[in-house]
C-alpha positions as CSV (number, residue, x, y, z in Angstrom):
1,M,-3.5,47.3,25.1
2,P,-3.8,44.7,22.5
3,A,-2.0,45.4,19.1
4,R,-5.3,46.0,16.4
5,A,-5.2,43.8,13.6
6,V,-4.1,45.0,10.4
7,C,-5.2,43.8,6.8
8,P,-2.2,42.8,5.1
9,Y,-3.7,44.1,1.3
10,C,-5.0,47.5,2.0
11,K,-3.5,48.0,5.5
12,G,-6.2,49.1,6.9
13,T,-7.5,48.5,10.4
14,S,-11.3,48.2,10.1
15,I,-11.6,44.9,10.2
16,E,-15.2,42.7,11.4
17,D,-16.6,39.2,12.1
18,N,-20.0,39.1,9.4
19,G,-21.4,36.8,11.7
20,A,-21.0,34.0,9.6
21,G,-17.4,33.0,11.5
22,D,-15.3,34.9,8.0
23,I,-13.1,37.6,9.1
24,C,-13.5,40.2,6.5
25,C,-11.9,43.8,5.7
26,T,-14.5,46.2,5.3
27,N,-11.8,48.7,3.5
28,C,-11.2,46.0,0.2
29,A,-13.6,42.8,1.2
30,A,-10.6,40.3,1.4
31,V,-11.5,37.8,3.9
32,L,-8.8,37.3,6.3
33,E,-10.1,34.3,8.1
34,D,-13.4,32.0,7.6
35,S,-14.8,29.0,9.5
36,Q,-13.5,29.8,12.8
37,I,-13.5,26.8,15.3
38,V,-12.8,28.4,18.5
39,A,-12.0,25.8,22.0
40,E,-13.0,28.0,24.4
41,V,-16.4,27.6,25.7
42,T,-18.4,30.7,26.4
43,F,-21.4,30.9,28.0
44,G,-24.1,33.5,27.9
45,E,-27.6,34.4,29.0
46,T,-31.0,34.6,27.5
47,T,-33.8,36.8,27.6
48,S,-35.6,34.7,30.3
49,G,-32.6,34.5,32.6
50,A,-31.3,31.0,31.2
51,A,-27.4,30.1,30.4
52,M,-26.6,29.2,27.4
53,V,-23.4,28.4,25.6
54,H,-22.0,30.2,22.4
55,G,-20.9,28.1,19.9
56,S,-21.0,25.1,18.0
57,F,-20.5,21.5,18.2
58,I,-18.6,19.7,15.8
59,G,-19.1,16.2,16.5
60,E,-16.9,12.9,15.2
61,H,-18.9,12.3,12.1
62,Q,-20.5,15.8,11.4
63,S,-20.0,17.2,8.0
64,Y,-20.3,20.9,9.3
65,A,-21.0,22.5,12.4
66,R,-24.4,22.5,13.9
67,G,-26.4,25.6,14.8
68,G,-28.7,26.9,17.5
69,G,-27.5,25.6,20.7
70,G,-24.8,23.0,20.0
71,F,-24.5,21.4,23.1
72,R,-27.8,20.8,23.9
73,K,-29.4,17.1,24.2
74,N,-29.7,15.7,20.5
75,G,-32.4,18.0,19.7
76,S,-30.6,19.2,16.6
77,W,-28.4,16.5,15.4
78,E,-28.6,14.9,12.4
79,S,-30.9,11.4,12.1
80,R,-27.7,9.4,10.5
81,E,-25.7,11.1,13.8
82,Q,-28.4,9.7,16.0
83,T,-28.5,6.2,14.2
84,F,-24.4,6.4,14.6
85,A,-24.8,7.3,18.0
86,N,-27.5,5.0,19.7
87,G,-25.6,2.3,17.3
88,K,-22.7,2.3,19.2
89,R,-24.3,2.7,22.5
90,R,-26.2,-0.9,21.8
91,I,-23.3,-2.3,21.3
92,M,-21.1,-1.2,23.9
93,N,-24.4,-2.8,26.3
94,L,-24.2,-5.5,24.8
95,A,-20.4,-6.4,24.5
96,H,-20.0,-5.3,28.2
97,A,-23.5,-7.8,29.0
98,L,-21.6,-11.1,27.1
99,K,-17.7,-9.4,28.5
100,L,-16.0,-9.1,25.4
101,P,-13.0,-6.9,25.0
102,E,-13.7,-3.3,24.0
103,F,-11.6,-3.8,20.8
104,I,-14.2,-6.3,19.6
105,G,-17.1,-3.3,20.3
106,E,-15.1,-1.3,18.1
107,A,-14.8,-3.2,15.2
108,A,-18.7,-3.9,15.3
109,N,-19.6,-0.4,15.7
110,R,-17.2,-0.1,12.3
111,W,-19.2,-2.6,10.6
112,F,-22.8,-0.9,12.1
113,Q,-21.4,2.2,10.3
114,L,-21.0,0.4,7.1
115,A,-24.7,-0.7,7.7
116,V,-25.8,2.5,8.0
117,T,-23.7,3.6,5.0
118,Q,-25.3,0.6,2.8
119,N,-29.0,1.8,4.0
120,F,-29.5,-1.6,5.7
121,V,-30.8,-0.5,9.1
122,Q,-33.8,0.3,6.9
123,G,-36.8,-1.6,7.8
124,R,-35.0,-3.7,9.7
125,R,-35.1,-3.6,14.2
126,S,-31.7,-2.6,15.5
127,Q,-31.1,-5.2,18.0
128,Y,-31.0,-7.7,14.9
129,V,-28.1,-5.8,13.0
130,V,-26.7,-4.6,16.6
131,A,-26.5,-8.4,17.3
132,A,-25.4,-9.5,13.9
133,C,-22.2,-7.0,13.5
134,L,-21.5,-8.0,17.5
135,Y,-21.2,-11.5,16.0
136,V,-19.4,-10.6,13.0
137,A,-16.4,-9.6,15.0
138,C,-16.9,-12.1,17.2
139,R,-16.5,-14.9,14.5
140,Q,-13.6,-12.9,13.2
141,Q,-11.8,-13.1,16.8
142,E,-13.2,-16.6,16.8
143,T,-14.3,-16.0,20.3
144,T,-16.9,-18.6,21.7
145,H,-19.3,-16.8,21.7
146,M,-22.4,-18.0,19.7
147,L,-25.8,-16.5,18.1
148,I,-27.6,-17.9,20.3
149,D,-25.9,-16.6,23.3
150,F,-27.2,-13.0,21.7
151,A,-30.7,-14.4,21.5
152,D,-30.7,-15.5,24.8
153,L,-29.6,-11.9,26.2
154,L,-31.6,-9.8,23.5
155,Q,-34.8,-12.2,24.1
156,V,-35.1,-12.6,20.4
157,S,-35.8,-15.6,17.8
158,V,-32.2,-16.9,17.1
159,F,-33.2,-17.6,13.6
160,A,-34.2,-14.0,13.2
161,I,-30.9,-12.7,14.1
162,G,-29.3,-15.4,11.9
163,A,-31.0,-14.4,8.4
164,T,-30.3,-10.5,9.5
165,Y,-26.4,-12.1,9.9
166,L,-26.5,-13.5,6.8
167,K,-28.4,-10.9,4.8
168,L,-25.8,-8.3,6.6
169,V,-22.7,-10.2,5.1
170,K,-23.9,-10.3,2.1
171,V,-24.5,-6.4,1.4
172,L,-21.3,-5.7,3.1
173,Q,-19.4,-8.6,0.8
174,I,-17.5,-10.2,3.7
175,K,-15.5,-12.6,3.0
176,K,-13.0,-13.4,5.3
177,I,-14.8,-15.2,8.1
178,P,-12.7,-18.2,9.5
179,L,-14.9,-21.1,10.0
180,I,-15.3,-22.8,13.5
181,D,-13.0,-25.2,14.9
182,P,-15.3,-26.9,17.5
183,S,-12.7,-27.5,19.7
184,I,-12.9,-23.8,20.6
185,Y,-15.7,-24.9,22.6
186,I,-14.4,-27.1,25.2
187,Q,-13.2,-25.2,27.6
188,R,-16.5,-23.5,27.8
189,F,-18.5,-26.7,28.1
190,A,-16.1,-28.2,30.2
191,V,-15.6,-25.4,32.9
192,K,-19.8,-25.1,33.0
193,L,-20.0,-29.3,33.3
194,E,-17.4,-29.1,36.6
195,F,-14.8,-31.8,35.8
196,G,-12.6,-30.6,39.1
197,P,-9.0,-31.2,38.9
198,E,-9.7,-33.9,35.8
199,T,-11.2,-30.9,33.8
200,R,-7.9,-30.5,32.0
201,K,-8.0,-34.5,31.3
202,V,-11.3,-34.5,30.4
203,M,-10.4,-31.2,27.7
204,N,-7.2,-32.9,26.2
205,D,-9.6,-36.4,25.3
206,A,-12.2,-34.1,23.8
207,V,-10.0,-32.1,21.7
208,R,-8.5,-35.5,20.7
209,L,-11.8,-36.5,20.0
210,V,-12.6,-33.7,17.9
211,Q,-9.3,-33.7,15.5
212,R,-10.2,-37.4,15.0
213,M,-14.1,-36.7,14.1
214,G,-12.3,-33.7,11.8
215,K,-10.2,-36.3,10.0
216,D,-13.4,-38.8,9.2
217,W,-15.2,-36.0,8.0
218,L,-17.5,-35.5,11.1
219,H,-16.9,-32.0,11.0
220,Q,-18.1,-30.6,7.3
221,G,-21.8,-29.7,7.8
222,R,-22.5,-30.1,10.7
223,R,-22.7,-27.7,14.0
224,P,-19.6,-27.3,15.9
225,A,-21.5,-26.9,19.3
226,G,-23.3,-30.4,18.4
227,V,-19.8,-31.7,17.3
228,A,-17.8,-30.1,20.4
229,G,-21.0,-31.3,22.9
230,A,-20.7,-34.8,21.7
231,C,-16.9,-35.1,22.4
232,I,-17.0,-33.7,25.3
233,L,-19.6,-36.6,26.8
234,V,-17.5,-39.4,24.9
235,A,-14.5,-38.1,27.2
236,A,-16.4,-37.4,30.4
237,R,-17.2,-41.0,30.0
238,M,-14.1,-41.7,28.8
239,N,-12.7,-40.5,32.3
240,N,-15.6,-41.9,34.5
241,F,-18.0,-39.0,34.4
242,R,-21.8,-39.8,34.6
243,R,-22.9,-36.5,32.6
244,S,-26.0,-37.1,31.0
245,K,-27.3,-35.9,27.4
246,A,-29.5,-33.4,29.0
247,E,-26.5,-31.5,30.6
248,I,-24.6,-31.5,27.7
249,V,-27.6,-29.8,25.6
250,H,-28.3,-27.4,28.7
251,V,-24.5,-26.6,28.3
252,A,-24.2,-27.0,24.7
253,K,-27.4,-25.4,23.6
254,V,-28.4,-28.4,20.7
255,A,-30.9,-30.8,20.7
256,E,-30.5,-33.9,21.8
257,D,-31.3,-36.0,18.5
258,T,-27.8,-33.7,17.3
259,I,-25.4,-35.1,20.0
260,Q,-27.0,-38.7,19.4
261,R,-26.4,-38.8,15.4
262,R,-22.6,-37.5,16.1
263,L,-22.5,-40.3,18.4
264,D,-23.8,-42.9,15.9
265,E,-21.8,-41.2,13.3
266,F,-18.8,-41.6,15.4
267,K,-19.4,-45.1,16.2
268,L,-19.0,-46.3,12.7
269,T,-15.2,-44.9,12.1
270,A,-12.7,-47.1,13.0
271,A,-11.7,-44.7,15.9
272,G,-15.2,-45.6,17.5
273,A,-14.3,-49.7,17.8
274,L,-11.2,-49.0,19.9
275,T,-10.7,-48.8,23.9
276,V,-10.1,-46.3,25.7
277,Q,-6.7,-47.0,26.2
278,D,-6.1,-48.2,22.5
279,F,-7.5,-44.4,21.8
280,R,-4.6,-42.8,24.1
281,G,-2.1,-45.0,22.4
282,T,-2.7,-45.3,18.7
283,N,-2.8,-42.7,16.2
284,I,-5.2,-44.2,13.6
285,E,-4.0,-43.1,10.0
286,S,-6.6,-43.9,7.9
287,E,-10.1,-41.7,7.4
288,A,-12.8,-42.6,7.1
289,D,-15.5,-41.9,4.1
290,P,-17.9,-38.7,4.8
291,P,-21.3,-40.1,6.1
292,S,-23.0,-38.0,3.5
293,F,-21.3,-40.2,1.1
294,T,-22.0,-43.5,3.1
295,K,-25.6,-42.9,3.2
296,H,-26.2,-42.0,-0.4
297,R,-24.2,-45.0,-1.2
298,K,-26.0,-47.1,1.0
299,R,-29.3,-45.6,-0.7
300,E,-27.8,-46.7,-4.5
301,L,-27.3,-50.0,-3.6
302,A,-30.5,-50.5,-2.5
303,E,-31.8,-49.0,-5.6
304,Q,-29.7,-51.5,-7.5
305,R,-30.9,-54.4,-5.7
306,E,-34.7,-53.0,-5.9
307,H,-34.1,-52.8,-9.8
308,E,-32.4,-56.5,-10.2
309,A,-35.1,-58.3,-8.0
310,K,-37.3,-56.0,-10.9
311,L,-35.6,-57.6,-14.0
312,Q,-35.4,-61.2,-12.5
313,A,-39.1,-61.0,-12.1
314,A,-40.1,-59.7,-15.3
315,D,-37.9,-63.1,-16.7
316,V,-39.9,-64.9,-14.6
317,D,-43.3,-63.4,-15.7
318,A,-41.9,-63.8,-19.5
319,G,-40.9,-67.4,-19.0
320,T,-44.3,-68.4,-17.6
321,G,-45.9,-66.3,-20.6
322,D,-43.7,-68.9,-22.9
323,D,-45.1,-72.2,-21.1
324,S,-48.9,-70.9,-21.2
325,D,-49.9,-72.2,-23.7
326,E,-48.4,-75.3,-23.4
327,A,-50.3,-75.6,-20.3
328,E,-53.2,-75.1,-22.2
329,K,-52.9,-78.0,-24.5
330,E,-51.7,-80.3,-21.2
331,V,-55.7,-79.3,-19.7
332,A,-57.1,-79.9,-22.9
333,Q,-55.5,-83.2,-23.2
334,D,-56.4,-84.2,-19.7
335,L,-60.0,-83.0,-20.2
336,D,-60.5,-85.2,-23.0
337,A,-59.3,-88.1,-21.1
338,T,-61.8,-87.2,-18.7
339,L,-64.7,-87.0,-21.1
340,K,-63.5,-90.3,-22.8
341,D,-63.7,-92.3,-19.0
342,Q,-66.3,-95.0,-18.6
343,S,-66.9,-94.0,-15.5
344,F,-68.0,-90.1,-16.7
345,Q,-69.9,-91.8,-19.4
346,K,-71.8,-94.2,-16.3
347,L,-72.1,-91.3,-14.2
348,S,-73.2,-88.2,-16.7
349,E,-75.8,-91.3,-18.1
350,L,-77.3,-91.5,-14.6
351,I,-77.5,-87.7,-14.4
352,R,-79.5,-87.6,-17.0
353,T,-81.9,-89.8,-16.1
354,G,-82.5,-88.0,-12.5
355,S,-80.4,-90.2,-9.9
356,I,-77.5,-88.2,-9.0
357,I,-76.9,-89.7,-5.4
358,S,-77.6,-93.7,-6.5
359,A,-74.9,-93.0,-9.6
360,S,-72.8,-91.5,-6.8
361,K,-73.0,-94.0,-5.2
362,R,-72.8,-96.7,-7.8
363,V,-69.4,-95.3,-9.1
364,F,-67.4,-94.9,-5.9
365,D,-68.9,-98.5,-4.9
366,E,-67.3,-100.6,-7.0
367,D,-63.6,-98.8,-7.0
368,P,-63.7,-97.1,-3.7
369,E,-59.9,-96.1,-4.3
370,H,-60.1,-95.8,-7.8
371,L,-56.6,-94.1,-8.1
372,S,-55.2,-96.4,-11.0
373,D,-55.4,-93.6,-13.5
374,V,-53.1,-91.4,-10.8
375,D,-49.0,-91.9,-12.0
376,D,-46.7,-92.0,-9.1
377,D,-44.6,-89.7,-10.9
378,E,-47.0,-87.0,-11.2
379,I,-47.6,-86.5,-7.4
380,Q,-43.9,-87.0,-6.9
381,S,-44.0,-83.7,-8.9
382,F,-46.0,-82.1,-6.8
383,M,-43.8,-82.6,-3.6
384,L,-41.3,-80.2,-3.0
385,S,-38.0,-81.3,-2.1
386,E,-35.8,-80.4,1.0
387,K,-33.8,-77.8,-0.9
388,E,-36.7,-75.8,-3.1
389,V,-38.6,-76.1,0.6
390,E,-36.0,-73.8,1.7
391,I,-35.6,-71.3,-0.8
392,K,-39.4,-70.9,-0.8
393,S,-39.5,-70.0,2.9
394,K,-36.8,-68.3,2.3
395,L,-38.5,-66.4,-0.3
396,W,-41.5,-66.0,1.6
397,M,-39.9,-64.6,4.4
398,D,-38.1,-61.5,2.2
399,L,-41.7,-60.6,0.8
400,N,-43.0,-60.9,3.9
401,Q,-40.5,-59.5,6.6
402,D,-42.4,-56.2,7.0
403,Y,-45.5,-57.7,8.2
404,L,-43.4,-60.6,10.2
405,K,-41.8,-57.5,12.2
406,E,-44.9,-55.6,12.5
407,Q,-46.7,-58.7,14.6
408,E,-43.3,-59.2,16.0
409,L,-43.6,-56.1,17.6
410,K,-47.5,-56.2,17.8
411,Q,-46.4,-59.3,20.8
412,I,-43.4,-57.2,22.2
413,K,-45.9,-54.7,22.7
414,L,-48.7,-56.9,24.0
415,E,-46.2,-59.1,26.5
416,A,-45.2,-56.0,27.8
417,D,-48.5,-54.6,28.2
418,Q,-49.8,-57.6,30.3
419,K,-46.5,-57.7,32.7
420,A,-47.3,-53.9,33.5
421,G,-50.7,-54.7,34.5
422,I,-52.1,-53.0,31.0
423,V,-55.2,-55.4,29.5
424,R,-57.2,-54.7,26.6
425,A,-60.2,-56.6,25.8
426,P,-60.9,-57.4,22.4
427,R,-62.6,-55.8,19.9
428,K,-65.7,-57.3,19.3
429,R,-66.8,-57.4,15.7
430,K,-70.4,-57.6,14.6
431,R,-70.9,-60.0,12.0
432,N,-73.8,-60.2,9.8
433,K,-75.3,-63.8,8.9
434,P,-75.6,-64.9,5.5
435,R,-79.2,-64.7,4.5
436,D,-79.9,-68.7,3.0
437,S,-83.1,-70.6,2.2
438,T,-82.9,-71.8,6.1
439,T,-83.8,-68.2,6.6
440,E,-86.9,-66.9,8.0
441,N,-89.3,-64.7,6.8
442,L,-87.9,-64.7,3.2
443,P,-89.9,-62.4,0.8
444,E,-91.6,-64.4,-1.5
445,T,-91.7,-62.3,-4.9
446,P,-89.4,-59.1,-5.9
447,A,-92.2,-56.9,-5.1
448,E,-92.1,-57.5,-1.1
449,S,-88.4,-57.7,-0.8
450,A,-88.3,-54.4,-2.7
451,K,-91.2,-52.8,-0.7
452,A,-89.0,-54.6,2.7
453,M,-85.7,-52.7,1.6
454,L,-87.6,-49.1,1.2
455,Q,-89.6,-50.0,5.1
456,K,-85.6,-50.1,6.6
457,K,-84.2,-47.4,4.5
458,A,-86.2,-44.2,3.6
459,F,-83.8,-42.8,0.9
460,S,-85.4,-39.6,0.5
461,K,-87.7,-37.4,1.6
462,K,-89.2,-36.1,-1.7
463,I,-90.7,-39.9,-2.5
464,N,-94.3,-40.8,-2.2
465,Y,-93.9,-44.3,-0.3
466,A,-97.5,-44.5,-0.1
467,A,-98.2,-44.4,-3.8
468,L,-95.4,-47.1,-3.8
469,D,-97.8,-49.1,-1.2
470,H,-100.2,-48.8,-3.9
471,L,-98.2,-50.0,-6.4
472,F,-96.8,-52.9,-4.6
473,N,-100.7,-53.7,-3.5
474,K,-101.5,-53.9,-6.9
475,A,-98.7,-55.8,-8.0
476,K,-100.0,-58.7,-5.6
477,K,-103.2,-58.4,-7.4
């Protein structure tokens, strides 16, 4: 028989369990053991004959033991415990679908627990928070997974996951997130594009292009997938592989315009002007200016030219204003000379008598080539020299270059349509013939004109047009 327990204080043997997990002495009321945790699993039977487990189960994240059938399925779990369990399960499922190692899933689970502690999950969809936590773990381990991979797998908006990720980083104050190097995507894209035995060579050229773009400030402010996609496209062309932009877009998951912009920016650098052999055998030490700096510099130069043009125009206007008084004096002198001319006086006298036609014939029949009052210097002043013609033509071309480009584009489009067999009929515009004294059925009086206008167009339904007709008839009388 096993030895009975003895109280160390009163040496009594009357020791009982009070039902709360504490063993007490009934003689001196001393607590001999408290919060007993039993590793054994014992079973019992309920009144209905069903089997049940005795004791309580303490989970990993529990602060105390649950009561009332601890081994049942989450029935008596705390809300936070359920959130932890569901979050871990979803993180592990998502990590398994993305073929991520287990330690990344565990790291994401720890970020999820911190998010729950900060009440970040309240009011947000759990799949957004789970994807954001797993993406944080992937960024810290510098894997090749992109945010759009999570969105494709969960069938949700990538912008919703991105917004949740940014808020999670801000709330948890995550500082140590390394920047993504575009070269980590090279191997992923190259494998998907299937270059065969030349894959390693294409990857080496693409990595060199990424490094060259980094020296030319083409990484900053750009999506790494876009830079990597542009480099893999150029590397494929360097090795005689015909890969279209659509294939790169399908692999890199960026827009085609993004790929084209990276190519255009690389074309403006010194490395973009080299041949394939020169690029592989030359190490360029110089660095190009950042694209944003170049763009703003061009804008500043354009604004400066526009400002200088306005100043020159203002100077010209000021000069013409000073010469306006002299021009008025010259016009007044010419007018006085014309009034004192004998031919003009004779013409004025004939006009007063009423014989205008005969007067004009007499004046001009006497000397049909009457140019004695015109000086050669005056005629020469109206003639432009070759240099002045060239300057005026250039100025006109600069002022109307937008119109000329538009007309040229229209002509090119018209010729292309004609070659394609597309012929557009010219639009006929309705031209109203001007009314003059030769027009038939003109009204003789203002009253008739007003009546005809009212008959042609009614201004309002509230006007009594019969009364207006009476007024017109009365005016005729």
